[in-house]
C-alpha positions as CSV (number, residue, x, y, z in Angstrom):
1,M,26.5,-32.8,-8.8
2,N,25.9,-33.3,-5.1
3,E,23.8,-36.4,-4.6
4,D,22.6,-35.1,-1.3
5,L,21.2,-31.8,-2.7
6,K,17.8,-32.7,-3.9
7,I,14.6,-30.6,-4.4
8,S,10.9,-30.8,-3.7
9,V,8.7,-28.7,-5.9
10,I,5.4,-27.7,-4.3
11,I,2.5,-26.6,-6.4
12,C,-0.6,-25.2,-4.6
13,S,-3.6,-25.7,-7.0
14,Y,-7.1,-24.3,-7.0
15,N,-9.4,-24.8,-10.0
16,R,-6.7,-24.8,-12.7
17,Q,-7.5,-28.0,-14.5
18,Q,-6.7,-26.4,-17.8
19,Y,-3.2,-25.3,-16.8
20,I,-2.0,-27.8,-14.1
21,T,-0.9,-30.3,-16.7
22,G,1.4,-27.6,-18.3
23,A,2.9,-26.9,-14.9
24,I,3.7,-30.5,-13.9
25,D,4.7,-31.4,-17.5
26,S,7.3,-28.6,-17.5
27,L,8.8,-30.2,-14.5
28,Y,8.7,-33.7,-16.0
29,N,10.8,-32.4,-19.0
30,Q,13.7,-31.0,-17.0
31,T,17.4,-31.2,-17.7
32,L,17.9,-32.4,-14.1
33,P,17.8,-36.2,-13.7
34,K,14.5,-37.3,-12.2
35,H,16.1,-38.9,-9.1
36,Y,17.1,-35.4,-7.9
37,Y,13.6,-34.1,-7.4
38,E,10.0,-34.7,-6.6
39,V,6.8,-32.7,-7.5
40,I,4.0,-32.4,-5.0
41,V,0.6,-31.0,-6.1
42,V,-1.6,-29.8,-3.2
43,D,-5.2,-29.5,-4.2
44,N,-6.8,-26.8,-2.1
45,N,-10.5,-27.7,-2.5
46,S,-10.8,-27.5,-6.3
47,I,-14.3,-28.0,-7.6
48,D,-13.2,-28.6,-11.2
49,N,-11.5,-31.7,-12.6
50,T,-8.1,-31.0,-11.1
51,K,-7.9,-34.2,-9.0
52,H,-8.6,-36.4,-12.0
53,V,-6.2,-34.5,-14.2
54,C,-3.4,-34.9,-11.7
55,L,-4.0,-38.5,-10.8
56,S,-4.2,-39.4,-14.5
57,Y,-0.9,-37.7,-15.1
58,I,0.8,-39.5,-12.2
59,Q,-0.5,-42.8,-13.4
60,S,0.8,-42.3,-17.0
61,H,4.2,-41.0,-15.8
62,S,5.4,-43.7,-13.4
63,D,9.1,-42.7,-13.8
64,Y,8.3,-39.3,-12.3
65,N,8.3,-38.7,-8.5
66,N,4.9,-36.9,-8.6
67,Y,2.5,-36.8,-5.7
68,Y,-1.1,-35.6,-5.2
69,L,-2.3,-34.3,-1.8
70,E,-5.4,-32.5,-0.6
71,E,-5.6,-29.7,1.9
72,K,-9.2,-28.9,3.0
73,Q,-8.4,-25.7,4.9
74,Q,-8.8,-23.0,2.3
75,G,-5.8,-20.8,1.5
76,A,-2.5,-21.0,-0.3
77,S,-0.5,-20.7,3.0
78,F,-2.2,-23.8,4.3
79,A,-1.6,-25.8,1.1
80,R,2.0,-24.8,0.8
81,N,2.7,-25.7,4.4
82,T,1.0,-29.1,3.8
83,G,3.3,-29.7,0.8
84,A,6.4,-28.7,2.7
85,A,5.6,-31.0,5.6
86,F,5.3,-33.9,3.1
87,A,8.4,-33.0,1.2
88,K,11.5,-35.2,1.6
89,A,14.2,-33.1,-0.1
90,P,16.4,-30.5,1.7
91,L,15.4,-27.8,-0.8
92,L,11.8,-26.6,-1.3
93,A,10.7,-24.7,-4.5
94,F,7.3,-23.2,-4.7
95,M,5.6,-22.7,-8.1
96,D,2.0,-21.8,-9.2
97,D,-0.4,-24.1,-10.9
98,D,-0.5,-21.9,-13.9
99,A,3.2,-21.5,-14.3
100,V,5.6,-23.2,-16.7
101,A,9.2,-23.8,-15.7
102,D,12.2,-23.4,-18.1
103,K,13.7,-26.8,-19.0
104,D,16.8,-26.0,-16.9
105,Y,14.9,-24.5,-14.0
106,L,15.7,-27.2,-11.4
107,E,19.2,-27.7,-12.6
108,R,20.0,-24.0,-12.2
109,I,18.5,-24.0,-8.6
110,I,20.7,-27.0,-7.6
111,S,23.7,-25.4,-9.2
112,F,23.1,-22.1,-7.4
113,Y,23.0,-23.7,-4.0
114,E,26.1,-25.7,-4.8
115,A,27.9,-22.4,-5.7
116,H,26.6,-20.3,-2.9
117,S,27.1,-21.8,0.6
118,D,25.6,-18.8,2.3
119,V,22.2,-18.8,0.5
120,G,19.1,-19.1,2.6
121,G,16.3,-18.1,0.2
122,L,16.3,-17.8,-3.5
123,G,14.0,-16.2,-6.1
124,G,13.9,-16.1,-9.9
125,R,12.3,-14.3,-12.7
126,I,8.6,-14.6,-13.5
127,I,7.6,-13.8,-17.0
128,P,3.9,-13.1,-17.7
129,K,2.4,-15.1,-20.6
130,Y,-0.6,-13.1,-21.7
131,I,-3.5,-15.0,-23.3
132,P,-4.3,-13.8,-25.9
133,A,-2.0,-10.7,-25.7
134,E,-0.7,-8.1,-23.3
135,P,-3.4,-5.3,-23.0
136,K,-2.4,-1.8,-24.0
137,W,-3.2,-0.5,-20.5
138,M,-0.6,-2.8,-18.9
139,S,2.4,-1.1,-17.4
140,H,5.4,-2.1,-15.3
141,Y,3.7,-0.8,-12.1
142,V,0.6,-2.8,-12.6
143,S,2.1,-6.0,-14.1
144,S,3.2,-7.2,-10.7
145,L,-0.4,-7.8,-9.9
146,V,-0.4,-10.6,-12.5
147,G,2.9,-12.0,-11.4
148,N,5.5,-10.1,-13.5
149,F,8.8,-10.1,-11.5
150,H,12.3,-9.1,-12.5
151,Y,14.5,-7.8,-9.7
152,S,17.9,-7.5,-11.4
153,N,19.7,-8.3,-14.7
154,S,22.3,-10.3,-12.8
155,V,22.7,-12.4,-9.6
156,E,22.1,-10.1,-6.6
157,M,21.2,-10.4,-3.0
158,F,17.8,-8.9,-2.1
159,R,18.0,-5.7,-0.1
160,P,16.3,-5.7,3.3
161,G,12.5,-5.6,2.8
162,K,12.8,-6.9,-0.8
163,Y,11.9,-10.5,-1.5
164,P,10.9,-13.1,-4.2
165,L,7.4,-13.6,-5.4
166,E,5.4,-16.7,-4.4
167,S,5.3,-18.4,-7.9
168,N,9.1,-18.7,-8.0
169,M,10.6,-19.0,-4.6
170,I,13.1,-21.4,-3.1
171,V,14.2,-22.1,0.4
172,T,15.9,-24.8,2.4
173,K,13.5,-27.0,4.4
174,K,15.6,-26.3,7.5
175,D,15.1,-22.6,7.1
176,F,11.4,-23.1,6.2
177,N,10.9,-24.9,9.5
178,E,12.8,-22.3,11.4
179,V,10.5,-19.6,10.2
180,R,7.6,-22.0,10.9
181,G,6.3,-21.9,7.3
182,F,3.8,-19.5,5.8
183,N,1.7,-17.4,8.1
184,T,-1.8,-18.8,7.9
185,L,-3.2,-15.4,9.0
186,L,-2.2,-14.4,5.5
187,P,-3.8,-17.3,3.6
188,G,-3.6,-15.8,0.1
189,V,-6.8,-16.6,-1.9
190,K,-9.6,-17.8,0.3
191,G,-12.7,-18.1,-1.9
192,T,-13.4,-14.7,-3.4
193,L,-11.4,-12.9,-0.7
194,R,-7.7,-12.4,-0.9
195,I,-5.4,-11.6,2.1
196,G,-2.0,-11.5,0.5
197,G,1.6,-10.9,1.5
198,E,2.4,-14.4,2.8
199,G,5.6,-14.5,0.7
200,K,6.6,-11.1,1.9
201,D,6.0,-12.0,5.5
202,F,8.0,-15.3,5.2
203,F,11.1,-13.7,3.6
204,I,11.1,-10.7,5.9
205,K,11.2,-13.2,8.8
206,L,13.9,-15.1,7.1
207,Q,16.0,-11.9,6.7
208,A,15.4,-11.1,10.4
209,L,17.2,-14.4,11.2
210,G,20.2,-13.2,9.3
211,K,19.7,-15.4,6.2
212,K,20.8,-14.1,2.8
213,I,18.2,-14.2,0.0
214,Y,19.4,-14.1,-3.6
215,Y,17.8,-13.4,-6.9
216,D,19.0,-15.2,-10.1
217,P,17.3,-14.0,-13.3
218,S,18.2,-17.2,-15.1
219,I,15.9,-19.3,-12.9
220,R,12.8,-18.6,-14.8
221,V,9.1,-19.5,-15.0
222,Q,6.4,-18.2,-17.3
223,H,3.1,-17.3,-15.6
224,V,-0.1,-17.6,-17.5
225,V,-2.2,-14.5,-17.5
226,E,-5.6,-15.3,-19.0
227,V,-8.4,-12.9,-19.8
228,E,-10.1,-13.3,-16.4
229,K,-7.0,-12.0,-14.7
230,L,-7.2,-8.8,-16.8
231,T,-10.5,-7.6,-15.5
232,P,-11.1,-4.7,-13.0
233,E,-12.7,-7.3,-10.6
234,Y,-9.6,-9.5,-10.5
235,M,-7.2,-6.5,-10.2
236,Y,-9.2,-5.2,-7.3
237,R,-9.0,-8.6,-5.5
238,V,-5.3,-8.7,-5.9
239,A,-4.6,-5.1,-5.0
240,S,-7.0,-4.9,-2.1
241,G,-5.6,-8.3,-0.9
242,I,-2.1,-6.7,-0.7
243,G,-3.6,-4.0,1.5
244,R,-5.5,-6.5,3.7
245,G,-2.3,-8.5,4.2
246,E,-0.4,-5.4,5.2
247,R,-3.2,-4.5,7.7
248,V,-2.8,-7.9,9.3
249,R,1.0,-7.7,9.4
250,M,1.1,-4.2,10.7
251,L,-1.5,-4.6,13.4
252,S,0.3,-7.7,14.6
253,N,3.2,-5.4,15.3
254,S,1.6,-2.2,16.7
255,K,-1.1,0.4,16.1
256,S,1.7,2.9,15.2
257,A,3.1,0.6,12.6
258,Y,-0.3,0.4,11.0
259,L,-0.8,4.2,11.0
260,K,2.7,4.6,9.4
261,K,1.6,2.1,6.7
262,I,-1.5,4.1,6.0
263,A,0.6,7.2,5.6
264,E,2.9,5.3,3.2
265,Y,-0.1,4.1,1.1
266,V,-1.5,7.6,0.9
267,F,1.8,8.9,-0.3
268,K,2.0,6.2,-2.9
269,L,-1.5,7.0,-4.0
270,G,-0.4,10.6,-4.6
271,A,2.6,9.4,-6.5
272,S,0.3,7.3,-8.7
273,F,-1.6,10.4,-9.8
274,I,1.7,12.0,-10.9
275,L,2.7,8.8,-12.7
276,G,-0.7,8.8,-14.4
277,I,-0.2,12.4,-15.6
278,K,3.2,11.3,-16.9
279,Y,1.8,8.4,-18.9
280,T,-0.9,10.7,-20.4
281,L,1.7,13.3,-21.5
282,Q,3.8,10.5,-23.0
283,G,0.9,9.5,-25.2
284,S,-0.1,6.4,-23.2
285,P,-3.3,7.6,-21.4
286,A,-4.7,4.0,-21.2
287,K,-1.9,3.2,-18.7
288,A,-2.8,6.1,-16.3
289,R,-6.1,4.9,-14.7
290,P,-4.9,1.3,-13.8
291,V,-1.9,2.7,-12.0
292,I,-4.1,5.0,-9.9
293,Q,-6.8,2.3,-9.4
294,F,-4.1,-0.1,-8.1
295,R,-3.2,2.3,-5.3
296,I,-6.8,3.2,-4.5
297,D,-7.7,-0.5,-4.2
298,A,-4.6,-1.3,-2.1
299,L,-5.5,1.5,0.3
300,K,-9.1,0.2,0.6
301,G,-7.8,-3.2,1.6
302,L,-5.5,-1.6,4.1
303,L,-8.4,0.3,5.6
304,N,-10.5,-2.9,5.5
305,K,-13.1,-1.2,3.2
């Protein structure tokens, strides 16, 4: 294994004291030798016991290159940029504070970059871990709101406009700096407000630089989906946040780009009604409303409602 190819894992955390140990512990128990990687937790103004939990873990695992930072400017983009600036390795991996990595997660990332000299960005599979169980109304079209992501059954390069999701994305530090990190106008979660699309914005910029972005389904994390993420309120925040992010992105381009995006969202809303009818006719009426509501909420965010 290339001794020069090491990796920094950056975890942005906000009020996840009950899950953050599971995230960093999954990285402690990796098949990759510990001198190849470091883990950086960036606490983004948590008001729970996250700081104590992280510092206690670091103290009790002295053989582990684990660091705790604080970022006072609210928003995941700010926190991830802070972690990336601190990182020492040539590869950056971003993972959520309620995700659990497979034991060979880091080894597979390193191996992929060794085998593919042309890779710029990389994404892997995200498997939702429902607590206590997947609700009957969940569908493929809605599950992306709680982090479900599976682009291809085999290694494949992302098509233009397609990209990894934030809780399992990897990039070289050189390319990260060339893109100038995550767009802080798209901060992600900021209190109760969400302005999403920071990962999309980042990877589209990376693609515009001519970089190749790959997907490898064997690079996997599980993403905890607790009960509070299965409420209409949470789904609204995520879906409307997608729309708000697209509003920011499109208006930064042109008014005509924004109007085209509105037309696209209206079309998708119409398609969601057809999909809802299909689910009902197939005997799964519980799946119909969430699909339609997703598109209504996303359009509201785009219109800044």
